[in-house]
C-alpha positions, 0 to 999 in steps of 0.5 A: 500499500502506497502512502506518505510518512508524516514529520512535524518536530525535531530537536537539537541543542537549540530546538528543545526536545518535545513529545515526539520530536526526533533528532537529526540522527533518529531521522537519518536512521529512520530513512535508512529503515524506510529505505530497506522496506520501501521506495522513497520517491522524491515528492514531484516523482510520487505526484507524477506517478500518483496522478498517472496511477503508476505507483507501486505498493512499495512507493512511498514519500516524505511530508512535513506539516506547519512550516516549522523552523526545526524542519529547516534546521534539522531535517532538511540537511538530512534530506539533502544528504540522502538526496530526497525531496519531500512535501512541505505543507504550510499554513500562512499565519505562521508567517504573519504578525498574528500566528495561530496559537496552536504551535505556541501552545504546544511549545509551552506545554512541552517546554514549560513543565517537567513533562507533558502530563504535568501540563495535562494535570494543570490544564485539567485542574483549571477547568475543574476549578472553573466549572467542576459539574461541566468538567464531569459531564464532558467526562461522561460524554468522552467516556461514552465515545469508546476509543476517541481518536483511535486513528492516532494510536500513539496518543496517550489517554491524556493526549486523547482527553485533552484534545477532546476538551480542546476541540469538542468542549471548549472550542478555539476561542474559549481554549485560547482564553484558558491557555492565555490565562495558564500562560500568564499564571506561569509568567511566560512571555508569548512573544519570546516563545514564537520567535524561533518556531517557524521558518522565514519566507526566505527559507521557504522559497529556498526549499521550493528552489531546492526541489521540494514541493510546497503545498497548502495547509490552510491559513490559520490551521484550524483543528476542525475544519469540518465545522467551518462554513464552506465560505470560511473554508474557502477563505482559509485556502484561498489566503493560503494559496495567495501567500504561498504563490507570492512567496514562491513566485509560482502559480503552480501550487497543486498539493495540500495536506488536511490540518489535523486530518479534519475535512468534509465533502465541502473541503474536497469540492472547493479544493478541486475547484482551486485546482488541488490535484493531490492531498494528504490525510493525517493518519492511516485510519482509512487505509485505502485511497479513497480520492486524490485528495485523501491519501493516508499518511503514517505518522513518524511516531508509529514508524519510530515505534515499529523500529524500536520493536 
C-alpha cells in the first residue's frame, strides 16, 4: 500500500526536545530503515506517478507539516544528504504578525513543565476549578464515545482527553482564553516563545528552489475544518494559496494536506475547484486511497515505534 510518512518536530541543542520530536540521527536512521522496506520517491515523482496511476505498493514519500523552523534546521540537511525531496505543507498565518496559537501552546505545554503530563494535570485542574459540574458531564460524554481518536494510536489517554476538551468542549476561542490565562499564571512571555518556531519566507523559498514541493495547509490551521462553513473554508485555502504563490513566485501550487486530518465533502469540492490535484490525510485510519485528496499518511511516531521493536 502506497502512502506518505508524516513529520512535524525535531530537536537539537537549539530546538528543545518535545513530545514525539526526532534528532537528526533519529531521522537519518529512520530514512535508512524505510529505504530497506520501501522505495522513497522524490515528491515530484510521487505526485506524477500518483496522478498517472503508476505507483507501486512499495512507493512512499515523506511530508512535513506546519513550516517549522526545526524542520529547516535539522531535517532539511538530512534530506539533502540522502538526496530526497519531500512535501512541505504550510499554513500561512505562521508568517504573519498574528500566527495561530496552536504551535505556541504546544511549545508551552512541552517546554514550560517538567513533563507534558504535568501540563495536562494543570490544565484539567484549571477546568475543574472553573466548572466542575460541566467537566464531569464532558468526562461522561467522552467515556461514552469509546476509543476517541483511535486513528492516532500513539496518543496517550491524556493526549486524547486533552484534545477532546480542546476541540469538542472548549472550541477555539475558549481554549485560547484558558491557555492565555495559564501562560500568564506561569509568567511566560508569548512573544519570546514564538520567535524561533517557524521558518522565514526566504527559507520557504529556498525549500521550493531546492526541488521540494510546497503545498497548502490552510491559513490559520483550524483543528476542525469540517465545522466551518464553505465560505470560511474557501477563505482559509484561498488566503493560503495567495500567500504561497507570492512567496514562491509560482502559480503551480497543487498539493495540500488537511490540518489535523479534519475535512468534509465541502472541503474536497472546493479544493478540486481550486485546482488542487493531490491531498493527504494525517493518519492511516482509512487505509485505502478514497480520492486523490485523501491519501493516508503514517505518523513518524508509529514508524519510530516499529523500528524499536
